[in-house]
C-alpha positions as CSV (number, residue, x, y, z in Angstrom):
1,X,0.0,0.0,0.0
2,X,1.4,3.4,-0.9
3,X,1.8,5.7,2.0
4,X,1.0,9.4,1.6
5,X,3.5,11.6,3.4
6,X,2.4,13.8,6.1
7,X,2.1,17.6,5.8
8,X,5.3,18.2,7.8
9,X,7.2,15.5,5.7
10,X,6.0,17.1,2.5
11,X,7.2,20.5,3.6
12,X,10.6,19.1,4.5
13,X,11.0,17.1,1.3
14,X,10.1,20.2,-0.8
15,X,12.4,22.6,1.1
16,X,15.4,20.2,1.3
17,X,15.1,18.7,-2.2
18,X,15.5,15.1,-0.9
19,X,13.2,13.7,-3.6
20,X,15.9,14.6,-6.2
21,X,18.9,13.4,-4.1
22,X,20.7,10.3,-5.2
23,X,20.4,7.3,-2.8
24,X,23.6,5.9,-1.5
25,X,24.1,2.2,-1.6
26,X,24.6,1.9,2.1
27,X,21.5,3.9,3.0
28,X,18.5,1.9,4.1
29,X,15.3,2.9,2.2
30,X,12.4,2.8,4.6
31,X,10.1,1.1,2.1
32,X,12.7,-1.4,0.7
33,X,11.3,-4.9,0.5
34,X,14.8,-6.3,0.8
35,X,15.1,-5.2,4.4
36,X,13.0,-6.9,7.1
37,X,12.9,-6.3,10.8
38,X,15.0,-9.4,11.3
39,X,17.1,-9.4,8.1
40,X,20.8,-10.2,8.3
41,X,22.5,-7.0,7.2
42,X,25.3,-6.9,4.6
43,X,28.8,-6.4,5.6
44,X,29.5,-2.8,6.5
45,X,31.6,-0.8,4.1
46,X,35.0,0.2,5.4
47,X,34.3,3.7,4.1
48,X,31.0,4.3,6.0
49,X,30.4,7.9,6.6
50,X,28.3,9.4,9.5
51,X,27.0,12.9,10.3
52,X,26.8,13.4,14.1
53,X,24.3,16.1,15.3
54,X,24.8,16.9,19.0
55,X,22.3,19.1,20.8
56,X,24.6,20.7,23.3
57,X,21.7,22.0,25.3
58,X,20.4,18.6,26.1
59,X,20.6,16.9,29.5
60,X,23.6,14.7,29.2
61,X,25.1,15.6,25.8
62,X,28.1,17.1,27.5
63,X,29.2,13.5,28.2
64,X,29.4,12.7,24.5
65,X,32.9,11.4,23.7
66,X,34.0,12.1,20.2
67,X,37.2,10.1,20.7
68,X,35.2,7.1,21.9
69,X,33.1,7.4,18.8
70,X,36.1,7.1,16.6
71,X,37.5,4.2,18.7
72,X,34.3,2.3,18.3
73,X,34.1,2.8,14.5
74,X,37.8,3.3,13.5
75,X,37.2,2.7,9.7
76,X,34.4,5.3,9.4
77,X,34.5,9.0,8.8
78,X,32.5,11.6,10.9
79,X,31.2,15.1,10.4
80,X,30.3,16.3,13.9
81,X,27.9,19.2,14.2
82,X,27.5,20.4,17.8
83,X,24.8,23.1,18.0
84,X,22.5,24.9,20.3
85,X,18.8,23.9,20.2
86,X,18.1,26.9,18.0
87,X,20.6,25.5,15.4
88,X,19.2,22.0,15.2
89,X,17.0,22.5,12.1
90,X,19.9,23.8,10.0
91,X,22.2,21.0,11.3
92,X,19.6,18.3,10.4
93,X,19.1,19.9,7.0
94,X,22.9,19.6,6.3
95,X,23.1,16.1,7.9
96,X,20.3,14.5,5.8
97,X,21.2,16.4,2.6
98,X,24.7,15.0,2.8
99,X,23.2,11.4,2.5
100,X,25.5,9.7,5.0
101,X,25.3,6.0,5.9
102,X,23.4,7.1,9.0
103,X,22.8,10.2,11.1
104,X,23.9,9.9,14.7
105,X,21.8,12.0,17.1
106,X,22.8,13.0,20.6
107,X,20.0,14.8,22.4
108,X,16.8,14.5,24.2
109,X,13.5,13.1,23.1
110,X,12.5,16.2,21.2
111,X,15.8,16.1,19.3
112,X,15.3,12.5,18.5
113,X,11.8,13.1,17.2
114,X,13.1,15.8,15.0
115,X,15.6,13.4,13.4
116,X,13.2,10.6,13.2
117,X,10.7,12.6,11.2
118,X,13.4,13.4,8.6
119,X,14.5,9.7,8.5
120,X,10.9,8.7,7.6
121,X,11.1,11.2,4.6
122,X,14.6,10.5,3.4
123,X,15.0,6.8,4.2
124,X,18.3,7.5,5.8
125,X,18.6,5.6,9.1
126,X,19.2,7.3,12.4
127,X,21.2,6.2,15.5
128,X,19.5,7.8,18.4
129,X,22.0,8.1,21.3
130,X,21.0,8.7,24.9
131,X,21.8,12.4,25.3
132,X,18.7,13.7,27.2
133,X,16.8,13.1,30.3
134,X,14.2,10.5,29.6
135,X,15.8,8.9,26.5
136,X,12.8,6.9,25.6
137,X,13.5,6.4,21.9
138,X,17.3,5.8,22.5
139,X,16.3,3.1,25.1
140,X,14.2,1.4,22.4
141,X,17.2,1.5,20.1
142,X,19.9,0.3,22.7
143,X,17.8,-1.2,25.5
144,X,19.3,1.2,28.0
145,X,20.1,4.9,28.6
146,X,23.9,4.9,29.1
147,X,25.6,7.2,26.6
148,X,29.1,5.8,27.1
149,X,27.9,2.3,26.9
150,X,25.9,3.0,23.7
151,X,29.0,4.5,22.1
152,X,31.0,1.3,22.6
153,X,28.0,-0.7,21.2
154,X,27.9,1.1,17.8
155,X,29.6,-1.8,15.9
156,X,26.7,-4.1,17.1
157,X,24.0,-2.0,15.5
158,X,21.9,-3.6,12.7
159,X,19.1,-2.3,10.6
160,X,15.6,-2.2,12.0
161,X,12.3,-0.6,10.9
162,X,10.0,0.9,13.5
163,X,6.3,1.7,13.4
164,X,5.1,5.3,13.2
165,X,1.8,6.9,14.3
166,X,0.0,9.5,12.1
167,X,-2.5,12.2,13.1
168,X,-3.5,15.5,11.5
169,X,-0.6,15.7,9.0
170,X,2.1,14.9,11.8
171,X,4.0,11.8,12.8
172,X,4.6,10.5,16.2
173,X,6.9,7.7,17.3
174,X,5.9,7.1,20.9
175,X,2.5,8.5,21.8
176,X,-0.2,11.1,21.0
177,X,-2.0,12.5,24.1
178,X,-5.2,14.5,24.3
179,X,-7.0,16.4,27.1
180,X,-5.3,17.0,30.4
181,X,-1.8,16.0,29.2
182,X,-1.7,19.3,27.3
183,X,-1.6,21.8,30.2
184,X,0.6,19.4,32.3
185,X,3.1,19.4,29.4
186,X,3.0,23.3,29.3
187,X,3.9,23.3,33.0
188,X,6.8,20.9,32.5
189,X,8.1,23.2,29.6
190,X,7.9,26.2,32.0
191,X,10.0,24.4,34.6
192,X,12.7,23.9,32.0
193,X,12.7,27.6,31.0
194,X,15.6,29.9,31.8
195,X,13.1,32.4,33.2
196,X,11.7,29.8,35.6
197,X,9.9,31.7,38.3
198,X,7.9,34.0,35.9
199,X,7.1,31.1,33.5
200,X,6.2,28.6,36.2
201,X,3.9,31.1,37.8
202,X,2.1,31.7,34.5
203,X,2.0,28.0,33.6
204,X,0.7,27.1,37.1
205,X,-2.1,29.6,36.7
206,X,-2.9,28.2,33.3
207,X,-2.9,24.7,34.7
208,X,-5.4,25.6,37.5
209,X,-7.6,27.4,35.0
210,X,-7.6,24.2,32.8
211,X,-8.3,21.7,35.5
212,X,-12.0,22.4,35.4
213,X,-12.4,22.4,31.6
214,X,-10.2,19.3,31.3
215,X,-12.5,17.4,33.8
216,X,-15.5,18.4,31.7
217,X,-13.8,17.8,28.4
218,X,-15.4,15.2,26.1
219,X,-13.0,13.5,23.8
220,X,-14.8,11.1,21.6
221,X,-13.1,7.9,20.2
222,X,-14.0,4.7,18.6
223,X,-12.6,1.7,16.9
224,X,-13.6,0.5,13.5
225,X,-17.3,-0.5,13.4
226,X,-17.8,0.1,17.2
227,X,-19.7,2.7,19.1
228,X,-18.3,6.1,20.3
229,X,-16.9,6.4,23.7
230,X,-16.0,9.5,25.8
231,X,-12.8,10.3,27.7
232,X,-11.4,13.2,29.7
233,X,-7.8,12.2,28.7
234,X,-6.8,9.9,25.9
235,X,-3.4,8.5,25.2
236,X,-2.6,6.5,22.0
237,X,0.7,4.7,22.1
238,X,2.7,3.1,19.3
239,X,3.2,-0.5,20.3
240,X,1.7,0.0,23.8
241,X,2.1,2.1,26.9
242,X,4.7,-0.3,28.4
243,X,7.0,0.6,25.5
244,X,7.1,4.1,26.8
245,X,7.0,3.4,30.6
246,X,9.7,0.7,30.5
247,X,11.4,1.1,27.1
248,X,13.8,-1.5,25.8
249,X,14.7,-3.3,22.6
250,X,12.0,-6.0,22.8
251,X,9.1,-6.2,20.3
252,X,5.7,-5.0,21.5
253,X,3.6,-5.8,18.4
254,X,2.3,-3.8,15.4
255,X,-0.6,-1.9,17.0
256,X,-1.8,1.2,18.7
257,X,-2.8,0.9,22.3
258,X,-5.5,3.3,23.5
259,X,-5.7,4.4,27.1
260,X,-9.1,6.2,27.8
261,X,-9.3,7.9,31.1
262,X,-12.6,9.2,32.6
263,X,-12.2,11.4,35.7
264,X,-14.9,13.7,37.0
265,X,-13.2,15.3,40.0
266,X,-9.9,16.3,41.4
267,X,-10.1,13.6,44.0
268,X,-10.5,10.9,41.3
269,X,-7.5,12.4,39.6
270,X,-5.5,12.1,42.7
271,X,-6.5,8.5,43.3
272,X,-5.6,7.6,39.8
273,X,-2.3,9.4,40.2
274,X,-1.6,7.2,43.3
275,X,-2.5,4.1,41.4
276,X,-0.2,5.1,38.6
277,X,2.7,5.5,41.0
278,X,2.0,2.2,42.7
279,X,2.0,0.4,39.4
280,X,-1.7,-0.6,39.6
281,X,-3.0,1.9,37.1
282,X,-4.1,-0.7,34.6
283,X,-6.7,-2.1,37.0
284,X,-8.2,1.3,37.6
285,X,-12.0,1.4,37.0
286,X,-11.5,4.8,35.5
287,X,-9.3,3.5,32.7
288,X,-10.2,1.6,29.5
289,X,-7.5,-0.1,27.4
290,X,-8.0,-1.1,23.8
291,X,-5.8,-2.1,20.8
292,X,-6.2,-1.3,17.1
293,X,-4.6,-0.3,13.9
294,X,-6.7,2.9,13.6
295,X,-8.7,5.1,15.9
296,X,-11.4,7.6,15.1
297,X,-11.4,10.6,17.3
298,X,-13.7,13.8,18.0
299,X,-12.0,16.7,19.8
300,X,-13.8,19.8,21.2
301,X,-11.6,22.2,19.3
302,X,-10.7,22.7,15.6
303,X,-7.1,23.2,16.5
304,X,-6.6,21.1,19.6
305,X,-3.5,21.1,21.8
306,X,-2.1,17.7,21.3
307,X,1.0,16.2,22.9
308,X,3.1,14.2,20.4
309,X,6.0,12.4,22.0
310,X,6.0,14.8,24.9
311,X,5.9,17.9,22.7
312,X,2.8,20.1,22.8
313,X,1.5,21.4,19.5
314,X,-1.6,22.7,17.8
315,X,-2.7,20.6,14.8
316,X,-5.7,20.5,12.5
317,X,-7.6,17.7,10.8
318,X,-7.2,15.7,14.0
319,X,-10.0,13.2,13.4
320,X,-8.2,9.9,12.8
321,X,-5.1,8.2,14.2
322,X,-3.4,5.5,12.1
323,X,-0.4,3.2,12.3
324,X,2.2,3.2,9.6
325,X,4.2,0.0,9.9
326,X,7.9,-0.2,9.4
327,X,8.2,3.5,8.4
328,X,11.2,4.6,10.5
329,X,14.6,3.3,9.5
330,X,17.0,3.0,12.4
331,X,20.2,1.2,13.4
332,X,19.7,-0.6,16.6
333,X,20.9,-3.4,18.9
334,X,19.4,-6.7,17.7
335,X,16.5,-7.7,19.7
336,X,17.9,-11.1,20.8
337,X,21.1,-9.3,22.1
338,X,19.0,-6.7,23.9
339,X,16.9,-9.4,25.6
340,X,20.0,-11.2,26.8
341,X,21.6,-8.0,28.1
342,X,18.3,-7.1,29.9
343,X,18.2,-10.6,31.6
344,X,21.8,-10.1,32.8
345,X,21.0,-6.8,34.2
């Protein structure tokens, strides 16, 4: 089935001219039938080239060791671009236009998401290193969040294709969240701001103002051929919520997992928060879990605040969420090796 690029992917492809760029032999095309999720990769070229993009404003990127990188892959060449967060778009433009064997990314989840969106368009695989705070996508790639260890494991990486979620012309690689997660994410972003006290004060006020409307919010959703249901908060995760809460290299299946939460008071919200912290959240009577390949949704706004992979944004045409299988090319630790390492740990 032919996959239509999202709006953001079409904009990037047009601006960067990737549709006319020659494809290098050692670049993995995301729709190539010759590469399966468990395929044995060809021998690496001794002249592999990598572009490394380092977000020097990310949580643990200061521990990135360029000498360790060259020691791990002594026969490869590297173009290292260490930039501030404001320079990431230009750095990624250069990185993917250079058509390297892969783009190595050192940064947080937002940086990883930026690179992943471009990898879907170009077919150039990405290596997502643990350089931030949560490191959810890098933990899926390596099975852990240790930057130094990940650097030594670079020779072990093999091609893998990951699933991608789609909504309203945008892609997401972990989850899409609706309802109360929006204001909560705004508060989190304010805490990270350089002007913390002023921003936190504003965000906390906005959060308090949104508690009431969020509790009365009606997010409609339904699976194919089933009746509509309502939720106050809705999270749709690629592969499942456990893939986000306890990320690793293991396979979670080709599906979207839908977590529909109905909470009518602040007390119910607090009780669910306690259940979440204790690990018993799946048994909550306020929560409904379902799995599907596609979800129809109805949101109370034409341009709702949606949280994609932890990043809040306004999107339009948000009436359907779909799964695009094997759309993101990455280089990752083989799943059998990751499982063995997890058992040893």
